[in-house]
N, CA, C, O and the ligand as a Tripos MOL2 file, in Angstrom:
@<TRIPOS>MOLECULE
protein
  265   263    67     0     0
PROTEIN
NO_CHARGES

@<TRIPOS>ATOM
      1 N         108.9730  141.1720   88.5520 N.3       1 MET1
      2 CA        108.9680  141.4190   89.9920 C.3       1 MET1
      3 C         108.5840  140.1290   90.7130 C.2       1 MET1
      4 O         108.6180  139.0480   90.1240 O.2       1 MET1
      5 N         108.2280  140.2460   91.9520 N.am      2 LEU2
      6 CA        107.8030  139.0680   92.6970 C.3       2 LEU2
      7 C         106.3810  138.6960   92.2910 C.2       2 LEU2
      8 O         105.5990  139.5470   91.8670 O.2       2 LEU2
      9 N         106.0650  137.4220   92.4280 N.am      3 ILE3
     10 CA        104.7170  136.9670   92.0840 C.3       3 ILE3
     11 C         103.7270  137.5480   93.0980 C.2       3 ILE3
     12 O         103.9770  137.4900   94.3020 O.2       3 ILE3
     13 N         102.6160  138.1020   92.6320 N.am      4 PRO4
     14 CA        101.5940  138.5810   93.5720 C.3       4 PRO4
     15 C         101.0420  137.4120   94.3960 C.2       4 PRO4
     16 O         100.9360  136.2930   93.8930 O.2       4 PRO4
     17 N         100.6970  137.6670   95.6340 N.am      5 VAL5
     18 CA        100.2140  136.6000   96.5130 C.3       5 VAL5
     19 C          98.8580  136.0920   96.0450 C.2       5 VAL5
     20 O          98.6200  134.8850   96.0290 O.2       5 VAL5
     21 N          97.9730  136.9980   95.6670 N.am      6 ARG6
     22 CA         96.6300  136.6080   95.2550 C.3       6 ARG6
     23 C          96.3570  137.0320   93.8270 C.2       6 ARG6
     24 O          96.9570  137.9710   93.3030 O.2       6 ARG6
     25 N          95.4250  136.3020   93.2080 N.am      7 CYS7
     26 CA         94.9670  136.6470   91.8660 C.3       7 CYS7
     27 C          94.2880  138.0180   91.9240 C.2       7 CYS7
     28 O          93.4830  138.2790   92.8170 O.2       7 CYS7
     29 N          94.6150  138.8840   90.9730 N.am      8 PHE8
     30 CA         94.0480  140.2360   90.9780 C.3       8 PHE8
     31 C          92.5320  140.2160   90.7980 C.2       8 PHE8
     32 O          91.8360  141.0780   91.3350 O.2       8 PHE8
     33 N          92.0230  139.2570   90.0620 N.am      9 THR9
     34 CA         90.6050  139.2300   89.7240 C.3       9 THR9
     35 C          89.7510  138.5270   90.7690 C.2       9 THR9
     36 O          88.7710  139.0970   91.2480 O.2       9 THR9
     37 N          90.1130  137.2730   91.1370 N.am     10 CYS10
     38 CA         89.2230  136.4940   92.0010 C.3      10 CYS10
     39 C          89.7540  136.3400   93.4280 C.2      10 CYS10
     40 O          89.0100  135.9160   94.3120 O.2      10 CYS10
     41 N          90.9990  136.6700   93.6660 N.am     11 GLY11
     42 CA         91.5280  136.6140   95.0260 C.3      11 GLY11
     43 C          92.0700  135.2630   95.4580 C.2      11 GLY11
     44 O          92.4680  135.1050   96.6120 O.2      11 GLY11
     45 N          92.0960  134.2900   94.5640 N.am     12 THR12
     46 CA         92.6760  132.9800   94.9060 C.3      12 THR12
     47 C          94.1790  133.1430   95.1490 C.2      12 THR12
     48 O          94.8480  133.9120   94.4590 O.2      12 THR12
     49 N          94.6930  132.4200   96.1230 N.am     13 ILE13
     50 CA         96.1160  132.4990   96.4330 C.3      13 ILE13
     51 C          96.9150  131.7900   95.3370 C.2      13 ILE13
     52 O          96.7460  130.5910   95.1170 O.2      13 ILE13
     53 N          97.7810  132.5350   94.6550 N.am     14 VAL14
     54 CA         98.6220  131.9510   93.6030 C.3      14 VAL14
     55 C         100.1040  132.0540   93.9490 C.2      14 VAL14
     56 O         100.9310  131.4070   93.3070 O.2      14 VAL14
     57 N         100.4470  132.8480   94.9410 N.am     15 GLY15
     58 CA        101.8490  133.0740   95.2920 C.3      15 GLY15
     59 C         102.5740  131.8120   95.7060 C.2      15 GLY15
     60 O         103.7740  131.6770   95.4690 O.2      15 GLY15
     61 N         101.8520  130.8780   96.3260 N.am     16 ASP16
     62 CA        102.4930  129.6490   96.8030 C.3      16 ASP16
     63 C         102.7070  128.6370   95.6810 C.2      16 ASP16
     64 O         103.3650  127.6160   95.8840 O.2      16 ASP16
     65 N         102.1610  128.9090   94.5130 N.am     17 LYS17
     66 CA        102.2800  127.9590   93.4030 C.3      17 LYS17
     67 C         103.4630  128.2680   92.4880 C.2      17 LYS17
     68 O         103.8430  127.4330   91.6670 O.2      17 LYS17
     69 N         104.0430  129.4540   92.6200 N.am     18 TRP18
     70 CA        105.1100  129.8770   91.7290 C.3      18 TRP18
     71 C         106.3430  128.9690   91.8070 C.2      18 TRP18
     72 O         106.8790  128.5540   90.7800 O.2      18 TRP18
     73 N         106.7850  128.6660   93.0300 N.am     19 GLU19
     74 CA        107.9800  127.8170   93.1990 C.3      19 GLU19
     75 C         107.7510  126.4490   92.5620 C.2      19 GLU19
     76 O         108.6290  125.9390   91.8650 O.2      19 GLU19
     77 N         106.5950  125.8540   92.7920 N.am     20 SER20
     78 CA        106.2780  124.5500   92.2070 C.3      20 SER20
     79 C         106.2760  124.6380   90.6900 C.2      20 SER20
     80 O         106.7820  123.7480   90.0060 O.2      20 SER20
     81 N         105.7070  125.7130   90.1690 N.am     21 TYR21
     82 CA        105.6420  125.8940   88.7140 C.3      21 TYR21
     83 C         107.0490  125.9430   88.1250 C.2      21 TYR21
     84 O         107.3230  125.2760   87.1280 O.2      21 TYR21
     85 N         107.9300  126.7140   88.7190 N.am     22 VAL22
     86 CA        109.3020  126.8500   88.2100 C.3      22 VAL22
     87 C         110.0340  125.5090   88.2860 C.2      22 VAL22
     88 O         110.7290  125.1280   87.3450 O.2      22 VAL22
     89 N         109.8800  124.7970   89.4020 N.am     23 GLN23
     90 CA        110.5430  123.4950   89.5560 C.3      23 GLN23
     91 C         110.0380  122.4890   88.5280 C.2      23 GLN23
     92 O         110.8280  121.7560   87.9340 O.2      23 GLN23
     93 N         108.7280  122.4520   88.3170 N.am     24 MET24
     94 CA        108.1590  121.5240   87.3400 C.3      24 MET24
     95 C         108.6010  121.8800   85.9330 C.2      24 MET24
     96 O         108.8540  120.9930   85.1180 O.2      24 MET24
     97 N         108.6950  123.1440   85.6490 N.am     25 LYS25
     98 CA        109.1170  123.6150   84.3240 C.3      25 LYS25
     99 C         110.5790  123.2360   84.0750 C.2      25 LYS25
    100 O         110.9310  122.8030   82.9780 O.2      25 LYS25
    101 N         111.4260  123.3980   85.0870 N.am     26 GLU26
    102 CA        112.8500  123.0850   84.9240 C.3      26 GLU26
    103 C         113.1010  121.5850   84.8790 C.2      26 GLU26
    104 O         113.9780  121.1280   84.1450 O.2      26 GLU26
    105 N         112.3490  120.8180   85.6450 N.am     27 SER27
    106 CA        112.5880  119.3720   85.6920 C.3      27 SER27
    107 C         112.1930  118.6880   84.3890 C.2      27 SER27
    108 O         112.7960  117.6830   84.0140 O.2      27 SER27
    109 N         111.1850  119.2210   83.6910 N.am     28 ASP28
    110 CA        110.7690  118.6250   82.4210 C.3      28 ASP28
    111 C         110.3900  119.7300   81.4380 C.2      28 ASP28
    112 O         109.2180  120.0950   81.3380 O.2      28 ASP28
    113 N         111.3810  120.2670   80.7060 N.am     29 PRO29
    114 CA        111.1110  121.3900   79.7920 C.3      29 PRO29
    115 C         110.1620  121.0340   78.6480 C.2      29 PRO29
    116 O         109.5650  121.9260   78.0460 O.2      29 PRO29
    117 N         110.0140  119.7380   78.3370 N.am     30 GLN30
    118 CA        109.1330  119.3300   77.2400 C.3      30 GLN30
    119 C         107.6560  119.4170   77.6320 C.2      30 GLN30
    120 O         106.7770  119.4560   76.7720 O.2      30 GLN30
    121 N         107.4020  119.4470   78.9130 N.am     31 ARG31
    122 CA        106.0330  119.4450   79.4030 C.3      31 ARG31
    123 C         105.3520  120.7810   79.1000 C.2      31 ARG31
    124 O         105.9720  121.8400   79.1960 O.2      31 ARG31
    125 N         104.0890  120.7200   78.7400 N.am     32 SER32
    126 CA        103.3940  121.9550   78.3720 C.3      32 SER32
    127 C         102.9620  122.7300   79.6180 C.2      32 SER32
    128 O         102.7380  122.1620   80.6860 O.2      32 SER32
    129 N         102.8570  124.0200   79.4420 N.am     33 VAL33
    130 CA        102.4240  124.8940   80.5300 C.3      33 VAL33
    131 C         101.0100  124.5200   80.9640 C.2      33 VAL33
    132 O         100.6710  124.5890   82.1460 O.2      33 VAL33
    133 N         100.2050  124.1300   80.0060 N.am     34 GLN34
    134 CA         98.8200  123.7340   80.2960 C.3      34 GLN34
    135 C          98.7730  122.5820   81.2960 C.2      34 GLN34
    136 O          98.0050  122.6270   82.2570 O.2      34 GLN34
    137 N          99.5850  121.5580   81.0780 N.am     35 GLU35
    138 CA         99.6160  120.4040   81.9830 C.3      35 GLU35
    139 C         100.0570  120.8080   83.3890 C.2      35 GLU35
    140 O          99.4900  120.3690   84.3890 O.2      35 GLU35
    141 N         101.0750  121.6480   83.4340 N.am     36 ILE36
    142 CA        101.5960  122.0660   84.7400 C.3      36 ILE36
    143 C         100.5310  122.8480   85.5090 C.2      36 ILE36
    144 O         100.3250  122.6100   86.6990 O.2      36 ILE36
    145 N          99.8550  123.7790   84.8320 N.am     37 LEU37
    146 CA         98.8240  124.5800   85.5030 C.3      37 LEU37
    147 C          97.6530  123.7160   85.9420 C.2      37 LEU37
    148 O          97.0590  123.9620   86.9920 O.2      37 LEU37
    149 N          97.3140  122.6990   85.1430 N.am     38 ASP38
    150 CA         96.2420  121.7810   85.5310 C.3      38 ASP38
    151 C          96.6330  121.0150   86.7940 C.2      38 ASP38
    152 O          95.8150  120.8290   87.6960 O.2      38 ASP38
    153 N          97.9020  120.5680   86.8500 N.am     39 GLU39
    154 CA         98.3610  119.8200   88.0220 C.3      39 GLU39
    155 C          98.3910  120.7000   89.2700 C.2      39 GLU39
    156 O          98.1650  120.2190   90.3800 O.2      39 GLU39
    157 N          98.6690  121.9790   89.0840 N.am     40 LEU40
    158 CA         98.6790  122.9090   90.2170 C.3      40 LEU40
    159 C          97.2610  123.3280   90.6130 C.2      40 LEU40
    160 O          97.0740  124.1190   91.5380 O.2      40 LEU40
    161 N          96.2710  122.7930   89.9080 N.am     41 LYS41
    162 CA         94.8590  123.0710   90.1750 C.3      41 LYS41
    163 C          94.4940  124.5480   89.9850 C.2      41 LYS41
    164 O          93.6670  125.1030   90.7080 O.2      41 LYS41
    165 N          95.1410  125.1630   88.9880 N.am     42 LEU42
    166 CA         94.7580  126.5160   88.5930 C.3      42 LEU42
    167 C          93.8600  126.3700   87.3730 C.2      42 LEU42
    168 O          94.3450  126.1770   86.2580 O.2      42 LEU42
    169 N          92.5510  126.4620   87.5870 N.am     43 LYS43
    170 CA         91.6140  126.1900   86.5080 C.3      43 LYS43
    171 C          91.0540  127.4610   85.8750 C.2      43 LYS43
    172 O          90.7220  127.4660   84.6900 O.2      43 LYS43
    173 N          90.9480  128.5260   86.6460 N.am     44 LYS44
    174 CA         90.3740  129.7480   86.0900 C.3      44 LYS44
    175 C          91.4100  130.4770   85.2380 C.2      44 LYS44
    176 O          92.6050  130.4560   85.5320 O.2      44 LYS44
    177 N          90.9300  131.1140   84.1860 N.am     45 VAL45
    178 CA         91.8070  131.8420   83.2740 C.3      45 VAL45
    179 C          92.5390  132.9690   84.0040 C.2      45 VAL45
    180 O          93.7140  133.2330   83.7480 O.2      45 VAL45
    181 N          91.8180  133.6290   84.9250 N.am     46 CYS46
    182 CA         92.4130  134.7750   85.6090 C.3      46 CYS46
    183 C          93.5940  134.3430   86.4780 C.2      46 CYS46
    184 O          94.5760  135.0750   86.6030 O.2      46 CYS46
    185 N          93.4980  133.1420   87.0840 N.am     47 CYS47
    186 CA         94.5860  132.6550   87.9350 C.3      47 CYS47
    187 C          95.7370  132.1330   87.0860 C.2      47 CYS47
    188 O          96.9030  132.3010   87.4410 O.2      47 CYS47
    189 N          95.4070  131.5020   85.9650 N.am     48 ARG48
    190 CA         96.4490  130.9510   85.0950 C.3      48 ARG48
    191 C          97.3010  132.0670   84.5170 C.2      48 ARG48
    192 O          98.5170  131.9240   84.3860 O.2      48 ARG48
    193 N          96.6620  133.1820   84.1700 N.am     49 ARG49
    194 CA         97.4410  134.2720   83.5850 C.3      49 ARG49
    195 C          98.4220  134.8820   84.5970 C.2      49 ARG49
    196 O          99.4510  135.4370   84.2120 O.2      49 ARG49
    197 N          98.0920  134.7740   85.8950 N.am     50 MET50
    198 CA         98.9980  135.3090   86.9140 C.3      50 MET50
    199 C         100.3370  134.5780   86.8610 C.2      50 MET50
    200 O         101.3920  135.1940   87.0110 O.2      50 MET50
    201 N         100.2890  133.2650   86.6470 N.am     51 ILE51
    202 CA        101.5120  132.4600   86.5850 C.3      51 ILE51
    203 C         102.1860  132.6220   85.2270 C.2      51 ILE51
    204 O         103.3990  132.8190   85.1500 O.2      51 ILE51
    205 N         101.3920  132.5390   84.1500 N.am     52 ILE52
    206 CA        101.9670  132.5840   82.8010 C.3      52 ILE52
    207 C         102.6480  133.9170   82.5390 C.2      52 ILE52
    208 O         103.7210  133.9590   81.9370 O.2      52 ILE52
    209 N         102.0340  135.0020   82.9840 N.am     53 SER53
    210 CA        102.5550  136.3260   82.6470 C.3      53 SER53
    211 C         103.6320  136.8120   83.6090 C.2      53 SER53
    212 O         104.1690  137.9060   83.4420 O.2      53 SER53
    213 N         103.9470  136.0020   84.6160 N.am     54 GLN54
    214 CA        104.9510  136.3970   85.6050 C.3      54 GLN54
    215 C         106.3570  136.3970   84.9970 C.2      54 GLN54
    216 O         106.7470  135.4250   84.3500 O.2      54 GLN54
    217 N         107.1150  137.4700   85.1960 N.am     55 THR55
    218 CA        108.5150  137.5350   84.7960 C.3      55 THR55
    219 C         109.3240  137.9660   86.0110 C.2      55 THR55
    220 O         109.0610  139.0100   86.6080 O.2      55 THR55
    221 N         110.2990  137.1610   86.3640 N.am     56 ASN56
    222 CA        111.1010  137.4910   87.5320 C.3      56 ASN56
    223 C         112.1690  138.5170   87.1810 C.2      56 ASN56
    224 O         113.1770  138.1810   86.5590 O.2      56 ASN56
    225 N         111.9520  139.7680   87.5770 N.am     57 LEU57
    226 CA        112.8760  140.8430   87.2480 C.3      57 LEU57
    227 C         113.6790  141.2940   88.4540 C.2      57 LEU57
    228 O         114.4640  142.2370   88.3540 O.2      57 LEU57
    229 N         113.4970  140.6370   89.5930 N.am     58 ILE58
    230 CA        114.1160  141.1370   90.8120 C.3      58 ILE58
    231 C         115.6390  141.1860   90.7060 C.2      58 ILE58
    232 O         116.2620  142.1180   91.2150 O.2      58 ILE58
    233 N         116.2550  140.1760   90.0400 N.am     59 GLU59
    234 CA        117.7120  140.1680   89.9010 C.3      59 GLU59
    235 C         118.1790  141.2820   88.9650 C.2      59 GLU59
    236 O         119.2980  141.7770   89.1060 O.2      59 GLU59
    237 N         117.3490  141.6770   88.0250 N.am     60 THR60
    238 CA        117.6830  142.7540   87.0970 C.3      60 THR60
    239 C         117.5980  144.1120   87.7780 C.2      60 THR60
    240 O         118.3860  145.0130   87.4930 O.2      60 THR60
    241 N         116.6330  144.2480   88.6780 N.am     61 ILE61
    242 CA        116.3850  145.5430   89.3010 C.3      61 ILE61
    243 C         117.2850  145.7960   90.5120 C.2      61 ILE61
    244 O         117.6120  146.9440   90.8120 O.2      61 ILE61
    245 N         117.6830  144.7320   91.2060 N.am     62 LEU62
    246 CA        118.4490  144.8840   92.4500 C.3      62 LEU62
    247 C         119.7010  145.7700   92.3140 C.2      62 LEU62
    248 O         119.9500  146.5740   93.2120 O.2      62 LEU62
    249 N         120.5020  145.6640   91.2360 N.am     63 PRO63
    250 CA        121.7070  146.5190   91.1700 C.3      63 PRO63
    251 C         121.3930  148.0100   91.1800 C.2      63 PRO63
    252 O         122.2730  148.8070   91.5040 O.2      63 PRO63
    253 N         120.1900  148.4120   90.8440 N.am     64 TYR64
    254 CA        119.8320  149.8230   90.7570 C.3      64 TYR64
    255 C         119.2190  150.3480   92.0490 C.2      64 TYR64
    256 O         118.8160  151.5070   92.1410 O.2      64 TYR64
    257 N         119.1590  149.4600   93.0520 N.am     65 LYS65
    258 CA        118.6140  149.8790   94.3470 C.3      65 LYS65
    259 C         119.5760  150.8450   95.0200 C.2      65 LYS65
    260 O         120.7870  150.6240   94.9870 O.2      65 LYS65
    261 N         119.0710  151.9020   95.6250 N.am     66 LYS66
    262 CA        119.9280  152.8850   96.2950 C.3      66 LYS66
    263 C         120.4700  152.3740   97.5870 C.2      66 LYS66
    264 O         121.2090  153.0840   98.2700 O.2      66 LYS66
    265 ZN         91.8000  134.1900   89.6030 Zn       67 ZN67
@<TRIPOS>BOND
     1     1     2 1
     2     2     3 1
     3     3     4 2
     4     3     5 am
     5     5     6 1
     6     6     7 1
     7     7     8 2
     8     7     9 am
     9     9    10 1
    10    10    11 1
    11    11    12 2
    12    11    13 am
    13    13    14 1
    14    14    15 1
    15    15    16 2
    16    15    17 am
    17    17    18 1
    18    18    19 1
    19    19    20 2
    20    19    21 am
    21    21    22 1
    22    22    23 1
    23    23    24 2
    24    23    25 am
    25    25    26 1
    26    26    27 1
    27    27    28 2
    28    27    29 am
    29    29    30 1
    30    30    31 1
    31    31    32 2
    32    31    33 am
    33    33    34 1
    34    34    35 1
    35    35    36 2
    36    35    37 am
    37    37    38 1
    38    38    39 1
    39    39    40 2
    40    39    41 am
    41    41    42 1
    42    42    43 1
    43    43    44 2
    44    43    45 am
    45    45    46 1
    46    46    47 1
    47    47    48 2
    48    47    49 am
    49    49    50 1
    50    50    51 1
    51    51    52 2
    52    51    53 am
    53    53    54 1
    54    54    55 1
    55    55    56 2
    56    55    57 am
    57    57    58 1
    58    58    59 1
    59    59    60 2
    60    59    61 am
    61    61    62 1
    62    62    63 1
    63    63    64 2
    64    63    65 am
    65    65    66 1
    66    66    67 1
    67    67    68 2
    68    67    69 am
    69    69    70 1
    70    70    71 1
    71    71    72 2
    72    71    73 am
    73    73    74 1
    74    74    75 1
    75    75    76 2
    76    75    77 am
    77    77    78 1
    78    78    79 1
    79    79    80 2
    80    79    81 am
    81    81    82 1
    82    82    83 1
    83    83    84 2
    84    83    85 am
    85    85    86 1
    86    86    87 1
    87    87    88 2
    88    87    89 am
    89    89    90 1
    90    90    91 1
    91    91    92 2
    92    91    93 am
    93    93    94 1
    94    94    95 1
    95    95    96 2
    96    95    97 am
    97    97    98 1
    98    98    99 1
    99    99   100 2
   100    99   101 am
   101   101   102 1
   102   102   103 1
   103   103   104 2
   104   103   105 am
   105   105   106 1
   106   106   107 1
   107   107   108 2
   108   107   109 am
   109   109   110 1
   110   110   111 1
   111   111   112 2
   112   111   113 am
   113   113   114 1
   114   114   115 1
   115   115   116 2
   116   115   117 am
   117   117   118 1
   118   118   119 1
   119   119   120 2
   120   119   121 am
   121   121   122 1
   122   122   123 1
   123   123   124 2
   124   123   125 am
   125   125   126 1
   126   126   127 1
   127   127   128 2
   128   127   129 am
   129   129   130 1
   130   130   131 1
   131   131   132 2
   132   131   133 am
   133   133   134 1
   134   134   135 1
   135   135   136 2
   136   135   137 am
   137   137   138 1
   138   138   139 1
   139   139   140 2
   140   139   141 am
   141   141   142 1
   142   142   143 1
   143   143   144 2
   144   143   145 am
   145   145   146 1
   146   146   147 1
   147   147   148 2
   148   147   149 am
   149   149   150 1
   150   150   151 1
   151   151   152 2
   152   151   153 am
   153   153   154 1
   154   154   155 1
   155   155   156 2
   156   155   157 am
   157   157   158 1
   158   158   159 1
   159   159   160 2
   160   159   161 am
   161   161   162 1
   162   162   163 1
   163   163   164 2
   164   163   165 am
   165   165   166 1
   166   166   167 1
   167   167   168 2
   168   167   169 am
   169   169   170 1
   170   170   171 1
   171   171   172 2
   172   171   173 am
   173   173   174 1
   174   174   175 1
   175   175   176 2
   176   175   177 am
   177   177   178 1
   178   178   179 1
   179   179   180 2
   180   179   181 am
   181   181   182 1
   182   182   183 1
   183   183   184 2
   184   183   185 am
   185   185   186 1
   186   186   187 1
   187   187   188 2
   188   187   189 am
   189   189   190 1
   190   190   191 1
   191   191   192 2
   192   191   193 am
   193   193   194 1
   194   194   195 1
   195   195   196 2
   196   195   197 am
   197   197   198 1
   198   198   199 1
   199   199   200 2
   200   199   201 am
   201   201   202 1
   202   202   203 1
   203   203   204 2
   204   203   205 am
   205   205   206 1
   206   206   207 1
   207   207   208 2
   208   207   209 am
   209   209   210 1
   210   210   211 1
   211   211   212 2
   212   211   213 am
   213   213   214 1
   214   214   215 1
   215   215   216 2
   216   215   217 am
   217   217   218 1
   218   218   219 1
   219   219   220 2
   220   219   221 am
   221   221   222 1
   222   222   223 1
   223   223   224 2
   224   223   225 am
   225   225   226 1
   226   226   227 1
   227   227   228 2
   228   227   229 am
   229   229   230 1
   230   230   231 1
   231   231   232 2
   232   231   233 am
   233   233   234 1
   234   234   235 1
   235   235   236 2
   236   235   237 am
   237   237   238 1
   238   238   239 1
   239   239   240 2
   240   239   241 am
   241   241   242 1
   242   242   243 1
   243   243   244 2
   244   243   245 am
   245   245   246 1
   246   246   247 1
   247   247   248 2
   248   247   249 am
   249   249   250 1
   250   250   251 1
   251   251   252 2
   252   251   253 am
   253   253   254 1
   254   254   255 1
   255   255   256 2
   256   255   257 am
   257   257   258 1
   258   258   259 1
   259   259   260 2
   260   259   261 am
   261   261   262 1
   262   262   263 1
   263   263   264 2
@<TRIPOS>SUBSTRUCTURE
     1 MET1         2 RESIDUE 1 A MET
     2 LEU2         6 RESIDUE 1 A LEU
     3 ILE3        10 RESIDUE 1 A ILE
     4 PRO4        14 RESIDUE 1 A PRO
     5 VAL5        18 RESIDUE 1 A VAL
     6 ARG6        22 RESIDUE 1 A ARG
     7 CYS7        26 RESIDUE 1 A CYS
     8 PHE8        30 RESIDUE 1 A PHE
     9 THR9        34 RESIDUE 1 A THR
    10 CYS10       38 RESIDUE 1 A CYS
    11 GLY11       42 RESIDUE 1 A GLY
    12 THR12       46 RESIDUE 1 A THR
    13 ILE13       50 RESIDUE 1 A ILE
    14 VAL14       54 RESIDUE 1 A VAL
    15 GLY15       58 RESIDUE 1 A GLY
    16 ASP16       62 RESIDUE 1 A ASP
    17 LYS17       66 RESIDUE 1 A LYS
    18 TRP18       70 RESIDUE 1 A TRP
    19 GLU19       74 RESIDUE 1 A GLU
    20 SER20       78 RESIDUE 1 A SER
    21 TYR21       82 RESIDUE 1 A TYR
    22 VAL22       86 RESIDUE 1 A VAL
    23 GLN23       90 RESIDUE 1 A GLN
    24 MET24       94 RESIDUE 1 A MET
    25 LYS25       98 RESIDUE 1 A LYS
    26 GLU26      102 RESIDUE 1 A GLU
    27 SER27      106 RESIDUE 1 A SER
    28 ASP28      110 RESIDUE 1 A ASP
    29 PRO29      114 RESIDUE 1 A PRO
    30 GLN30      118 RESIDUE 1 A GLN
    31 ARG31      122 RESIDUE 1 A ARG
    32 SER32      126 RESIDUE 1 A SER
    33 VAL33      130 RESIDUE 1 A VAL
    34 GLN34      134 RESIDUE 1 A GLN
    35 GLU35      138 RESIDUE 1 A GLU
    36 ILE36      142 RESIDUE 1 A ILE
    37 LEU37      146 RESIDUE 1 A LEU
    38 ASP38      150 RESIDUE 1 A ASP
    39 GLU39      154 RESIDUE 1 A GLU
    40 LEU40      158 RESIDUE 1 A LEU
    41 LYS41      162 RESIDUE 1 A LYS
    42 LEU42      166 RESIDUE 1 A LEU
    43 LYS43      170 RESIDUE 1 A LYS
    44 LYS44      174 RESIDUE 1 A LYS
    45 VAL45      178 RESIDUE 1 A VAL
    46 CYS46      182 RESIDUE 1 A CYS
    47 CYS47      186 RESIDUE 1 A CYS
    48 ARG48      190 RESIDUE 1 A ARG
    49 ARG49      194 RESIDUE 1 A ARG
    50 MET50      198 RESIDUE 1 A MET
    51 ILE51      202 RESIDUE 1 A ILE
    52 ILE52      206 RESIDUE 1 A ILE
    53 SER53      210 RESIDUE 1 A SER
    54 GLN54      214 RESIDUE 1 A GLN
    55 THR55      218 RESIDUE 1 A THR
    56 ASN56      222 RESIDUE 1 A ASN
    57 LEU57      226 RESIDUE 1 A LEU
    58 ILE58      230 RESIDUE 1 A ILE
    59 GLU59      234 RESIDUE 1 A GLU
    60 THR60      238 RESIDUE 1 A THR
    61 ILE61      242 RESIDUE 1 A ILE
    62 LEU62      246 RESIDUE 1 A LEU
    63 PRO63      250 RESIDUE 1 A PRO
    64 TYR64      254 RESIDUE 1 A TYR
    65 LYS65      258 RESIDUE 1 A LYS
    66 LYS66      262 RESIDUE 1 A LYS
    67 ZN67       265 GROUP 0 **** ****
């Protein structure tokens, strides 16, 4: 689905970091997720998991919309 705007646990805004994360991941696929999250200044485990565990399913679900 869409990335949640805030971290479920601590409330830090993570929604604005998703686009940057995807762009950085695509521009250099060899780069580790750890480095990218560090550069995005996501230091807490709870915030990092919001980005790591995100799966964009919106394109999969849209055809089933009434
Ligand atoms: Zn958090």
